[in-house]
MIBATI-976366 format. One line per 5 residues: number of its first residue (from 1); their letters; for each residue x, y, z of C-alpha. Coordinates in steps of 0.05 Angstrom, whole numbers. Layout:
// MIBATI-976366
NUM) a) X:Y:Z | ... .
This chain:
// MIBATI-976366
1) xxxxx) -893:1869:704 | -913:1937:676 | -848:1970:699 | -804:1919:663 | -774:1939:596 .
6) xxxxx) -784:1881:548 | -768:1891:474 | -823:1873:425 | -777:1826:388 | -760:1786:451 .
11) xxxxx) -791:1717:453 | -814:1699:523 | -834:1627:536 | -899:1606:569 | -900:1613:644 .
16) xxxxx) -839:1659:646 | -840:1723:686 | -800:1787:683 | -801:1829:747 | -798:1904:763 .
21) xxxxx) -745:1947:729 | -714:1888:691 | -693:1899:619 | -699:1845:565 | -668:1869:500 .
26) xxxxx) -683:1856:427 | -684:1785:399 | -676:1751:467 | -702:1680:465 | -725:1657:534 .
31) xxxxx) -753:1588:547 | -812:1567:588 | -818:1575:663 | -761:1626:670 | -756:1681:722 .
36) xxxxx) -719:1746:711 | -713:1785:777 | -718:1858:794 | -668:1903:759 | -636:1846:719 .
41) xxxxx) -609:1859:648 | -614:1808:591 | -574:1831:531 | -592:1832:458 | -600:1763:428 .
46) xxxxx) -584:1724:492 | -610:1652:491 | -641:1622:554 | -667:1551:561 | -727:1529:602 .
51) xxxxx) -734:1539:678 | -676:1588:686 | -673:1637:744 | -637:1703:736 | -637:1737:804 .
56) xxxxx) -642:1811:821 | -593:1859:787 | -555:1806:749 | -524:1829:683 | -526:1777:627 .
61) xxxxx) -491:1810:568 | -498:1785:497 | -481:1737:466 | -489:1694:529 | -523:1626:524 .
66) xxxxx) -558:1593:584 | -579:1521:583 | -641:1492:616 | -646:1500:691 | -590:1551:699 .
71) xxxxx) -587:1593:762 | -556:1663:759 | -550:1693:829 | -560:1765:851 | -513:1816:819 .
76) xxxxx) -476:1764:777 | -441:1792:715 | -431:1753:651 | -383:1797:611 | -375:1803:536 .
81) xxxxx) -313:1845:521 | -243:1813:527 | -206:1879:519 | -254:1933:545 | -243:2006:528 .
86) xxxxx) -291:2065:525 | -249:2098:470 | -206:2078:410 | -131:2092:410 | -145:2159:376 .
91) xxxxx) -190:2180:433 | -255:2173:395 | -314:2141:430 | -321:2067:413 | -383:2046:375 .
96) xxxxx) -416:1978:367 | -373:1967:305 | -306:1978:341 | -305:1913:380 | -326:1841:375 .
101) xxxxx) -371:1815:431 | -354:1747:460 | -401:1707:504 | -406:1665:566 | -439:1596:560 .
106) xxxxx) -473:1565:620 | -492:1492:611 | -553:1455:637 | -566:1458:712 | -505:1501:730 .
111) xxxxx) -508:1554:784 | -471:1619:789 | -468:1647:860 | -483:1719:881 | -435:1773:855 .
116) xxxxx) -393:1724:816 | -363:1748:751 | -353:1704:690 | -302:1735:643 | -318:1718:570 .
121) xxxxx) -303:1675:534 | -314:1618:584 | -360:1558:590 | -388:1534:656 | -403:1460:650 .
126) xxxxx) -466:1420:666 | -489:1421:738 | -426:1459:760 | -428:1511:815 | -391:1577:818 .
131) xxxxx) -385:1601:890 | -408:1671:909 | -358:1726:895 | -315:1684:849 | -282:1708:784 .
136) xxxxx) -284:1655:729 | -229:1665:678 | -226:1594:648 | -274:1539:631 | -307:1502:689 .
141) xxxxx) -316:1426:682 | -383:1391:690 | -401:1379:764 | -343:1423:789 | -350:1470:849 .
146) xxxxx) -303:1528:837 | -286:1586:883 | -237:1644:890 | -204:1697:848 | -188:1668:799 .
151) xxxxx) -237:1611:809 | -207:1541:819 | -240:1474:831 | -245:1457:904 | -297:1400:904 .
156) xxxxx) -343:1360:860 | -418:1370:865 | -476:1329:839 | -542:1348:807 | -569:1365:877 .
161) xxxxx) -515:1417:885 | -483:1387:948 | -411:1364:952 | -400:1291:933 | -371:1237:979 .
166) xxxxx) -306:1205:958 | -315:1129:957 | -244:1118:931 | -217:1091:865 | -246:1150:828 .
171) xxxxx) -318:1137:850 | -361:1192:881 | -430:1190:912 | -483:1243:923 | -506:1241:996 .
176) xxxxx) -573:1270:976 | -594:1230:915 | -548:1169:919 | -525:1181:847 | -456:1152:832 .
181) xxxxx) -403:1189:792 | -336:1168:763 | -275:1212:757 | -226:1199:700 | -167:1245:687 .
186) xxxxx) -200:1304:721 | -267:1294:687 | -329:1273:726 | -387:1235:695 | -453:1210:723 .
191) xxxxx) -450:1134:717 | -507:1108:760 | -568:1152:773 | -603:1129:836 | -670:1127:799 .
196) xxxxx) -646:1079:744 | -679:1017:774 | -744:1055:784 | -744:1078:712 | -734:1005:688 .
201) x) -791:979:730 .
């Protein structure tokens, strides 16, 4: 869009779109098929995989890294300053050299709900979901659904994003896809994708 502000050094993949009033800063690397919504901000040097969606007015501060298929909901904030101050102890205005930015990492397929805040440095695991309005202050495991302030795991979710069914003995099933997962010491792993037999045929 003509009203978007995209730096010349940003690399935008084929089929990606940047909507009105969004800002994509210098040296951003955005994969193919991505969508950056109205008023969103993508910070200097941020890395985005393929098929990511960053919804309206989300703030993705550098040095964030987004894997393939990541969803960032409206007004989400990915922070980058562990100890934020506008000024130094002597009262002088902080410059870019007065602090060390730290990033948020969002793994493949994960979703961050509207107005959630991820406080760097944290990693949100593969296919995890952060509920709307949550504040993430520690790493989120793969396939976890976390909610609250601070965010805590309340369920497991599969690749389809819906809560998994507990089959007992550490086995979980996705009611949408039929995929089977196994939980071991608080870690969930996909063990039997429902399409495996079709792929072998």
